C-alpha positions as CSV (number, residue, x, y, z in Angstrom):
1,M,86.7,-36.3,78.3
2,F,87.9,-32.8,77.2
3,S,87.4,-33.9,73.6
4,Y,83.6,-33.9,74.3
5,L,83.5,-30.8,76.5
6,A,81.7,-28.6,74.0
7,E,79.1,-31.2,73.3
8,I,78.6,-31.9,77.0
9,V,78.2,-28.2,77.8
10,A,75.8,-27.7,74.9
11,L,73.5,-30.5,75.9
12,T,73.6,-29.6,79.6
13,F,72.8,-25.9,79.1
14,L,70.1,-26.5,76.4
15,G,68.5,-29.4,78.3
16,F,68.4,-27.2,81.4
17,G,66.8,-24.3,79.4
18,S,64.2,-26.6,77.9
19,I,63.0,-28.0,81.2
20,Y,63.5,-25.2,83.8
21,P,60.6,-22.9,82.9
22,L,58.1,-25.7,83.2
23,L,59.1,-26.0,86.9
24,L,57.5,-22.6,87.5
25,W,54.2,-24.5,87.7
26,L,55.4,-25.6,91.1
27,T,55.3,-22.0,92.4
28,P,51.9,-20.4,91.6
29,K,52.1,-16.6,91.1
30,A,49.5,-16.2,93.9
31,L,52.0,-17.6,96.4
32,I,55.3,-16.0,95.3
33,D,56.3,-12.6,94.0
34,E,57.0,-11.7,90.4
35,G,60.7,-11.1,91.2
36,F,61.1,-14.9,91.4
37,Y,59.7,-15.3,87.8
38,R,61.8,-12.4,86.6
39,F,65.1,-13.8,87.9
40,N,64.4,-17.3,86.6
41,Q,63.3,-16.2,83.2
42,G,66.3,-14.0,82.8
43,M,68.7,-16.8,83.9
44,V,67.1,-19.3,81.5
45,S,67.5,-16.9,78.6
46,I,71.3,-16.5,79.3
47,V,71.7,-20.3,79.7
48,I,70.0,-21.1,76.4
49,A,72.1,-18.4,74.6
50,I,75.3,-20.0,76.0
51,G,74.1,-23.5,75.0
52,M,73.5,-22.2,71.4
53,I,77.1,-21.0,71.2
54,F,78.4,-24.3,72.2
55,I,76.2,-26.1,69.7
56,Y,77.9,-24.1,66.9
57,I,81.3,-25.0,68.4
58,S,80.5,-28.7,68.7
59,L,78.7,-29.4,65.4
60,T,80.5,-29.0,62.1
61,Q,77.2,-29.3,60.2
62,Y,74.3,-27.6,62.0
63,N,70.9,-28.4,60.4
64,N,68.4,-26.8,62.8
65,T,69.4,-23.2,62.9
66,Y,66.0,-21.7,62.4
67,I,64.3,-23.7,65.2
68,G,67.1,-22.8,67.6
69,V,66.9,-19.1,66.8
70,F,63.1,-19.2,67.1
71,W,63.4,-20.8,70.5
72,I,65.8,-18.2,72.0
73,F,63.8,-15.4,70.3
74,L,60.5,-16.7,71.9
75,Q,62.2,-17.1,75.3
76,L,63.5,-13.5,75.2
77,V,60.2,-12.2,74.0
78,T,58.3,-14.0,76.8
79,T,60.9,-12.8,79.4
80,A,60.5,-9.2,78.2
81,I,56.7,-9.3,78.2
82,Y,56.5,-10.6,81.8
83,W,59.5,-8.7,83.1
84,N,57.5,-6.1,85.0
85,K,54.0,-7.6,84.9
86,K,52.2,-8.8,88.1
87,N,49.8,-11.0,86.2
88,I,51.9,-13.9,85.0
89,N,50.5,-16.8,82.9
90,N,52.4,-20.0,83.2
91,I,50.8,-21.3,80.0
92,Y,52.6,-18.7,77.9
93,I,55.8,-19.2,79.8
94,S,55.6,-22.9,79.0
95,I,55.6,-22.3,75.2
96,P,59.3,-21.6,74.7
97,P,60.5,-24.8,76.6
98,I,58.1,-26.9,74.4
99,I,59.9,-25.5,71.3
100,G,63.2,-26.2,73.1
101,I,62.3,-29.9,73.7
102,I,61.4,-30.3,70.0
103,Y,64.7,-28.6,69.1
104,L,66.7,-31.0,71.3
105,L,64.8,-34.0,69.9
106,L,65.9,-33.0,66.4
107,I,69.6,-32.5,67.2
108,M,70.1,-35.3,69.7
109,N,71.2,-37.9,67.2
110,Q,73.3,-35.4,65.4
111,I,75.3,-34.4,68.5
112,L,75.4,-37.9,70.3
113,H,76.4,-40.0,67.2
114,V,74.5,-42.9,68.6
115,D,71.1,-44.5,67.6
116,L,68.6,-43.5,70.2
117,D,65.2,-45.1,70.8
118,I,62.2,-43.7,72.6
119,L,63.4,-44.9,76.0
120,D,66.8,-43.3,75.5
121,Y,65.2,-40.0,74.9
122,I,63.1,-40.4,78.0
123,I,66.2,-41.1,80.1
124,I,68.1,-38.2,78.6
125,F,65.2,-35.8,79.4
126,I,65.0,-37.2,83.0
127,S,68.7,-36.3,83.3
128,F,67.9,-32.8,82.1
129,S,65.1,-32.6,84.5
130,I,67.2,-33.6,87.5
131,I,69.7,-30.8,86.8
132,A,66.9,-28.3,86.3
133,I,65.0,-29.3,89.5
134,V,68.0,-29.3,91.7
135,F,68.9,-25.7,90.6
136,F,65.2,-24.8,90.9
137,S,65.1,-26.1,94.5
138,M,68.3,-24.3,95.4
139,I,67.0,-20.9,94.1
140,L,63.5,-21.5,95.6
141,G,65.2,-22.4,98.9
142,H,67.2,-19.2,98.8
143,W,64.0,-17.2,98.1
144,Y,62.7,-18.1,101.6
145,L,65.3,-15.7,102.9
146,N,63.8,-12.9,100.8
147,V,60.1,-13.5,101.1
148,I,58.5,-13.7,104.6
149,Q,55.9,-16.4,105.2
150,L,56.5,-18.2,101.9
151,P,54.6,-21.5,102.3
152,I,56.9,-24.4,103.1
153,H,55.0,-26.8,100.8
154,L,56.4,-25.1,97.7
155,L,59.9,-26.3,98.6
156,K,58.6,-29.7,99.7
157,N,56.9,-30.2,96.4
158,S,60.1,-29.4,94.6
159,I,62.1,-31.9,96.7
160,K,59.4,-34.6,96.1
161,L,59.7,-34.2,92.4
162,F,63.5,-34.2,92.6
163,S,63.4,-37.4,94.7
164,S,61.0,-39.0,92.2
165,L,63.3,-38.3,89.2
166,L,66.3,-39.6,91.1
167,M,64.5,-42.8,91.9
168,L,63.5,-43.3,88.2
169,R,67.1,-42.9,87.2
170,L,68.2,-45.3,89.9
171,F,65.8,-48.0,88.7
172,W,66.9,-47.4,85.1
173,N,70.6,-47.7,86.1
174,I,70.0,-50.9,88.0
175,Y,68.1,-52.4,85.0
176,A,70.9,-51.3,82.6
177,L,73.7,-52.6,84.8
178,I,72.0,-56.1,84.8
179,N,70.9,-56.3,81.1
180,F,73.1,-54.0,78.9
181,E,76.5,-54.6,77.3
182,V,79.3,-52.3,76.1
183,V,82.2,-52.7,73.8
184,D,85.4,-51.5,75.5
185,D,88.5,-49.9,73.8
186,Y,89.9,-53.3,72.9
187,G,86.8,-54.5,71.2
188,I,85.7,-56.8,74.0
189,V,82.0,-57.0,74.7
190,L,81.3,-56.7,78.5
191,S,78.3,-56.4,80.6
192,I,78.1,-52.9,82.1
193,I,78.7,-54.4,85.6
194,S,81.9,-56.0,84.4
195,F,82.8,-52.8,82.5
196,L,82.6,-50.8,85.8
197,W,85.6,-52.6,87.1
198,T,87.8,-51.9,84.1
199,F,90.2,-48.9,83.8
200,E,87.9,-47.3,81.2
201,G,84.7,-47.9,83.1
202,V,85.6,-47.0,86.7
203,M,84.5,-43.4,86.3
204,L,81.0,-44.6,85.6
205,L,81.0,-45.7,89.2
206,V,81.8,-42.1,90.1
207,A,78.9,-40.9,88.0
208,I,76.4,-43.3,89.7
209,F,77.8,-42.4,93.2
210,F,77.7,-38.6,92.8
211,G,74.8,-38.5,90.3
212,I,72.3,-40.7,92.2
213,I,73.5,-42.2,95.6
214,I,74.7,-39.0,97.2
215,P,71.7,-36.8,96.1
216,I,69.2,-39.4,97.4
217,L,70.9,-39.5,100.8
218,L,71.0,-35.7,100.8
219,N,67.3,-35.6,100.0
220,I,66.5,-37.7,103.0
221,L,68.4,-35.1,105.2
222,I,66.8,-32.2,103.3
223,W,63.3,-33.6,103.8
224,N,63.9,-34.2,107.5
225,T,65.2,-30.6,107.8
226,L,62.1,-29.2,106.0
227,Q,59.9,-31.1,108.5
228,I,61.2,-28.7,111.2
229,H,60.8,-25.7,108.8
230,S,64.5,-25.0,108.7
231,T,64.7,-23.8,105.1
232,Q,68.1,-22.2,105.5
233,S,69.7,-25.5,106.5
234,A,67.8,-27.3,103.8
235,T,69.0,-24.9,101.2
236,G,72.6,-25.4,102.3
237,L,72.2,-29.1,101.7
238,I,70.7,-28.5,98.3
239,Y,73.8,-26.5,97.4
240,V,75.8,-29.6,98.1
241,S,73.4,-31.7,96.0
242,V,73.9,-29.3,93.1
243,V,77.6,-29.8,93.1
244,S,77.2,-33.6,93.3
245,I,74.6,-33.7,90.5
246,L,76.7,-31.7,88.2
247,F,79.8,-33.7,88.9
248,G,78.0,-37.0,88.3
249,D,76.2,-35.7,85.2
250,L,79.6,-34.7,83.7
251,F,80.7,-38.3,83.7
252,Y,77.3,-39.7,82.7
253,K,77.4,-37.5,79.5
254,Y,81.0,-38.5,78.8
255,Y,80.1,-42.2,78.7
256,A,77.1,-41.3,76.5
257,F,79.4,-39.7,74.0
258,R,82.3,-42.1,74.3
259,Y,80.6,-45.4,74.6
260,G,76.9,-44.7,73.8
261,I,75.8,-45.7,77.3
262,I,72.6,-43.8,78.2
263,L,72.2,-43.9,82.0
């Protein structure tokens, strides 16, 4: 796994940076203070910069330098422009992540070393979105401690989107387990279900368990907690979900790099 660590970190950070700013549409400026935007935009800028560093580490031949540099430049400019402004336009904030998505589409085959079709790209971006939304939910939940009378439906909408993305990934995983095959280290072609019970495939079970099953169960608890407006307890559960998602995604990406399994 450690042989793919730079690639995994690069994809995780850049995927996060390409999706996260779009989630700010869930929190209209009229309902939340500009400090929330300032914190999130600054964080995304740092995450993208770290991801770029790991791209240079992981790729011996890097063909999309100018697009990557333009993305981080545009993100930094947008962050600087809106740093102290009260009137924030989500349309302009959404421009850098669109460039980021284009950038990732261009480098995906280069970094994954596997032929990807349209459905593979969709699943990969769903995985990016899951990581982004769980962090967004955690930060938003924490914001309820700072801002009095913040509407509860903001966090509820975030959890609804998080749950929807998890269900999409669950359905895709079920479909893939039934229909897809993989070649193991000995050259034997196995169905993914059979592969799960081999020494090489057992950690994929861990990915499914921590990347999908545990977060879905936690979301049920989080939703019930939000029904009684206990945002502090819900945020604590989201922290647990963040750890679970990251742990599961680590193994998901390992199998994408090692065996070309896109789940």
